[in-house]
C-alpha positions in Angstrom: -70.1 -53.9 -28.1 -69.7 -51.7 -24.8 -71.2 -48.4 -25.0 -70.4 -45.4 -22.8 -73.5 -43.9 -21.1 -73.3 -41.1 -23.4 -72.7 -43.0 -26.5 -75.7 -41.5 -28.4 -74.8 -38.0 -27.4 -72.8 -36.0 -29.7 -70.4 -33.8 -27.5 -69.6 -30.4 -29.1 -66.4 -28.8 -28.0 -64.0 -26.2 -28.8 -60.2 -27.1 -29.2 -58.4 -26.6 -25.9 -55.1 -25.0 -27.5 -53.0 -25.2 -24.2 -54.0 -28.8 -23.5 -53.7 -29.7 -27.2 -50.1 -28.5 -27.5 -48.9 -30.1 -24.3 -50.2 -33.4 -25.1 -49.2 -33.4 -28.8 -45.8 -32.4 -27.7 -45.7 -35.3 -25.1 -46.7 -37.7 -27.9 -43.9 -36.3 -30.3 -41.1 -36.7 -27.5 -42.3 -40.1 -26.5 -42.4 -41.5 -30.1 -39.0 -40.1 -31.1 -37.5 -41.1 -27.6 -38.7 -44.8 -28.0 -37.6 -45.0 -31.8 -34.1 -43.9 -30.6 -33.9 -46.7 -28.0 -35.3 -49.3 -30.7 -32.5 -48.1 -33.2 -29.8 -48.5 -30.6 -30.8 -51.8 -29.5 -31.3 -53.3 -33.1 -28.2 -51.8 -34.4 -26.0 -52.9 -31.4 -25.5 -56.7 -31.6 -24.2 -57.0 -28.1 -27.6 -55.8 -26.8 -29.4 -58.8 -28.6 -29.9 -60.3 -25.1 -32.7 -61.3 -22.7 -32.6 -57.7 -21.1 -32.3 -56.2 -24.6 -35.6 -58.1 -25.7 -37.2 -56.6 -22.7 -35.9 -53.1 -23.5 -37.3 -53.5 -27.1 -40.6 -54.8 -25.7 -40.7 -51.7 -23.3 -39.8 -49.2 -26.1 -42.5 -50.7 -28.4 -45.2 -50.5 -25.7 -44.0 -46.9 -25.0 -44.1 -46.0 -28.6 -47.5 -47.0 -29.0 -48.7 -45.1 -26.1 -47.3 -42.1 -27.6 -49.2 -42.2 -30.8 -52.5 -43.8 -29.7 -53.0 -41.9 -26.4 -54.1 -38.7 -28.2 -56.4 -40.2 -30.7 -59.5 -38.8 -29.1 -57.9 -35.4 -28.5 -57.0 -35.1 -32.3 -60.3 -36.3 -33.4 -62.4 -33.9 -31.1 -59.8 -31.0 -32.1 -60.4 -31.7 -35.9 -64.1 -32.4 -35.9 -65.2 -30.2 -32.9 -67.3 -33.1 -31.8 -66.7 -36.3 -30.0 -69.0 -39.1 -31.3 -68.5 -42.6 -32.7 -67.0 -43.7 -29.5 -66.1 -47.1 -30.2 -63.6 -46.2 -32.8 -62.0 -43.1 -31.2 -62.7 -43.8 -27.6 -63.1 -47.2 -26.4 -60.9 -49.2 -28.7 -57.9 -46.7 -28.3 -58.7 -46.9 -24.5 -58.2 -50.8 -24.5 -55.0 -50.2 -26.7 -53.4 -47.5 -24.5 -54.5 -49.0 -21.3 -53.0 -52.4 -22.4 -49.8 -50.7 -23.5 -49.5 -48.9 -20.2 -49.7 -52.1 -18.4 -47.1 -54.0 -20.5 -44.8 -50.9 -19.9 -45.4 -51.2 -16.1 -44.9 -55.0 -16.2 -41.7 -54.8 -18.4 -40.3 -52.3 -15.9 -40.7 -54.9 -13.5 -39.2 -57.7 -15.4 -35.9 -55.5 -16.1 -35.8 -55.0 -12.1 -35.9 -58.8 -11.7 -33.5 -59.2 -14.5 -31.0 -56.7 -13.0 -31.3 -58.2 -9.4 -30.5 -61.6 -10.6 -27.4 -60.2 -12.7 -26.2 -58.8 -9.5 -27.1 -61.1 -6.9 -26.6 -64.5 -8.8 -23.9 -63.3 -11.6 -22.5 -66.8 -12.0 -26.0 -68.4 -12.4 -27.6 -65.6 -14.5 -27.0 -67.3 -17.7 -28.7 -70.2 -16.5 -31.8 -68.5 -15.2 -32.2 -65.7 -17.8 -32.2 -67.0 -21.4 -33.7 -65.5 -24.7 -36.4 -68.1 -25.1 -37.5 -67.5 -21.6 -37.4 -63.8 -22.0 -39.5 -64.1 -25.1 -42.1 -66.3 -23.3 -42.4 -63.7 -20.5 -42.6 -60.8 -22.9 -45.4 -62.7 -24.9 -47.2 -63.4 -21.6 -47.1 -59.9 -20.4 -48.5 -58.5 -23.7 -51.4 -61.1 -24.0 -52.2 -60.7 -20.1 -52.1 -56.7 -20.5 -54.5 -56.6 -23.2 -56.8 -59.3 -21.9 -57.7 -57.5 -18.7 -59.0 -54.6 -20.6 -61.3 -56.4 -23.1 -64.2 -57.4 -20.5 -65.5 -53.6 -20.2 -65.0 -53.4 -24.1 -67.9 -56.2 -24.2 -69.8 -54.9 -21.4 -69.1 -57.9 -19.2 -71.0 -58.0 -15.8 -68.8 -56.1 -13.1 -66.0 -55.0 -15.5 -67.1 -51.2 -16.0 -66.8 -49.1 -19.1 -64.8 -46.5 -20.7 -65.5 -42.7 -21.0 -64.1 -39.5 -22.6 -62.5 -37.1 -20.2 -63.4 -33.7 -21.6 -60.7 -31.9 -19.4 -57.7 -34.2 -20.3 -59.2 -35.0 -23.9 -58.3 -38.6 -23.5 -60.5 -41.9 -23.0 -60.0 -44.0 -20.2 -61.6 -46.7 -18.2 -64.5 -45.3 -16.0 -63.3 -46.4 -12.6 -66.7 -45.2 -11.1 -68.7 -47.8 -13.2 -66.6 -50.7 -11.3 -64.5 -49.7 -8.2 -63.5 -53.1 -7.2 -62.4 -54.1 -10.8 -60.4 -50.9 -10.8 -58.9 -51.7 -7.3 -58.0 -55.3 -8.6 -56.2 -53.8 -11.9 -54.4 -51.2 -9.8 -53.3 -53.7 -7.1 -52.4 -56.3 -9.6 -50.3 -54.1 -11.8 -49.0 -50.8 -10.3 -49.2 -52.2 -6.6 -47.5 -55.6 -7.6 -44.8 -54.0 -9.7 -44.4 -51.2 -7.1 -43.4 -53.8 -4.6 -41.0 -55.7 -7.1 -39.2 -52.7 -8.1 -38.7 -51.6 -4.6 -37.8 -55.0 -3.4 -35.1 -55.4 -6.2 -33.6 -52.1 -6.2 -33.4 -52.0 -2.3 -31.6 -55.1 -2.4 -29.1 -53.9 -5.3 -28.5 -50.7 -3.3 -27.7 -52.8 -0.2 -25.2 -54.9 -2.2 -23.8 -51.9 -3.8 -23.3 -50.4 -0.4 -21.8 -53.4 1.1 -19.4 -54.0 -1.6 -18.2 -50.2 -1.6 -17.6 -50.4 2.3 -15.6 -53.8 1.6 -13.4 -52.1 -1.0 -12.9 -49.2 1.4 -11.7 -51.4 4.0 -9.4 -53.3 1.8 -8.1 -50.5 -0.1 -5.9 -48.2 2.2 -4.5 -45.7 -0.4 -6.0 -42.1 0.2 -6.0 -41.6 -3.6 -8.6 -44.3 -4.2 -11.0 -43.2 -1.4 -12.5 -40.3 -3.5 -13.0 -42.6 -6.4 -15.0 -45.2 -4.4 -17.0 -42.5 -2.8 -17.8 -41.0 -6.2 -18.7 -44.5 -7.6 -21.0 -45.2 -4.6 -22.8 -41.9 -5.1 -23.5 -42.6 -8.8 -25.0 -45.9 -8.0 -27.3 -44.4 -5.5 -28.4 -41.6 -7.7 -28.8 -44.0 -10.7 -31.3 -46.1 -8.3 -33.1 -43.4 -7.1 -33.7 -41.8 -10.5 -34.9 -45.2 -11.9 -37.2 -45.8 -9.0 -38.5 -42.3 -8.5 -39.4 -41.8 -12.3 -41.8 -44.8 -11.9 -43.4 -43.8 -8.7 -43.7 -40.2 -9.4 -45.2 -40.9 -12.8 -47.8 -43.3 -11.7 -48.6 -42.8 -8.0 -50.7 -39.5 -8.6 -52.8 -40.9 -11.4 -53.5 -44.4 -9.9 -54.4 -42.9 -6.4 -56.9 -40.3 -8.0 -58.2 -43.3 -10.1 -59.1 -45.6 -7.2 -60.5 -42.6 -5.0 -62.7 -41.6 -8.0 -63.9 -45.2 -8.2 -65.2 -45.5 -4.6 -66.2 -41.9 -3.9 -67.8 -41.4 -7.2 -68.3 -38.3 -8.9 -66.6 -35.5 -7.1 -65.0 -32.3 -8.1 -61.5 -32.5 -9.4 -59.7 -29.4 -10.9 -59.2 -29.8 -14.6 -55.6 -29.0 -14.4 -55.2 -31.9 -11.9 -56.6 -34.4 -14.4 -54.5 -33.0 -17.2 -51.6 -33.0 -15.0 -51.8 -36.6 -13.7 -52.8 -38.2 -17.1 -49.8 -36.3 -18.7 -47.6 -37.3 -16.1 -48.5 -40.9 -16.3 -48.0 -41.1 -20.1 -44.7 -39.2 -19.6 -43.3 -42.4 -18.0 -43.3 -43.8 -21.5 -40.3 -41.4 -22.6 -38.7 -41.2 -19.0 -37.1 -44.5 -19.7 -35.1 -43.2 -22.8 -33.7 -40.5 -20.9 -33.0 -42.4 -17.7 -30.9 -45.1 -19.8 -29.2 -42.4 -21.8 -28.3 -40.3 -18.9 -27.5 -43.0 -16.1 -26.0 -45.8 -18.1 -22.4 -44.9 -19.7 -22.1 -48.0 -21.8 -25.8 -47.5 -23.4 -24.7 -43.6 -23.9 -21.5 -44.8 -25.6 -23.3 -47.1 -28.2 -25.9 -44.4 -28.9 -23.0 -42.0 -29.6 -21.2 -44.5 -31.9 -24.5 -45.0 -33.8 -25.9 -41.4 -34.1 -22.4 -39.7 -34.3 -20.0 -42.1 -35.7 -17.1 -39.7 -36.4 -17.4 -38.3 -32.7 -18.0 -41.7 -31.2 -14.9 -43.3 -32.9 -12.8 -40.5 -31.4 -14.4 -40.8 -27.9 -15.6 -44.4 -27.4 -13.0 -47.3 -27.6 -14.3 -50.7 -28.4 -13.9 -51.9 -24.8 -16.5 -49.3 -23.7 -19.1 -50.6 -26.2 -22.3 -52.1 -24.5 -22.1 -55.7 -23.5 -25.3 -56.2 -21.5 -28.1 -54.2 -20.2 -28.0 -56.0 -17.1 -24.6 -54.5 -16.1 -24.9 -52.4 -13.2 -23.3 -49.5 -14.7 -23.3 -46.0 -13.7 
């Protein structure tokens, strides 16, 4: 098995209370938020769609990031040392990194799904089917875990894992293989960034064109503000979805690549903690985004968790019909 260069060194450390509190709270919020997503989709039959399957996969990967990301933190705080690296550092690293990659790729799949639903609505059911979505999801999971296995077995040029004492987490050490790091970042974050940017740019373009066409068709003054309000909501929703992804992952991936090529350099502890926490926080951003920006998803959640209030607030016609609906 691969061993960190300090494998045989027992690191004695005192618990960092502020860091422990922040990271533990992040884990709790991530776990609860994604359990909420899973419950809503499982209990709503109309969400048993290809997009619903992708959302379940996303929530499962984010849920696992939530509980496994802080295994090294909890171990070191409980024991005052960091040893037995393979069990509490290297293996959790592979698991966390694999789940993070799965989460990122699934966000890309959801973007493509929404793009097809809006640009090819009449052919959507032909292109996007449940069997195809299952195959894509399985492929994403297998690939996401596989790319992190070579460093675990110390294969040539694949690098190693290490314990970041400042952030109390275990990650892939980019300094041990900068080109492998660049390949992973480019093939995951870079590729998905382009896919998300392209899909939502096209969706926004179509939304603006449709709003303009409606504004030209409808001459009544009373309808003008409504069209403008709907258009603003659509733009706001797209900006939230895209911004959350880029804000969460760009700082961490940038620092990761720079560290790999520059080597050991001074990075403030607070920055390491902040970028790591921000990246992991993307695992619960999705739950809030879908609740706050998707009216139909929100209504379904209200009906499930607050049935009495939901029956009086939500009519059957407003229940969630498909996560691919471009609803604001």
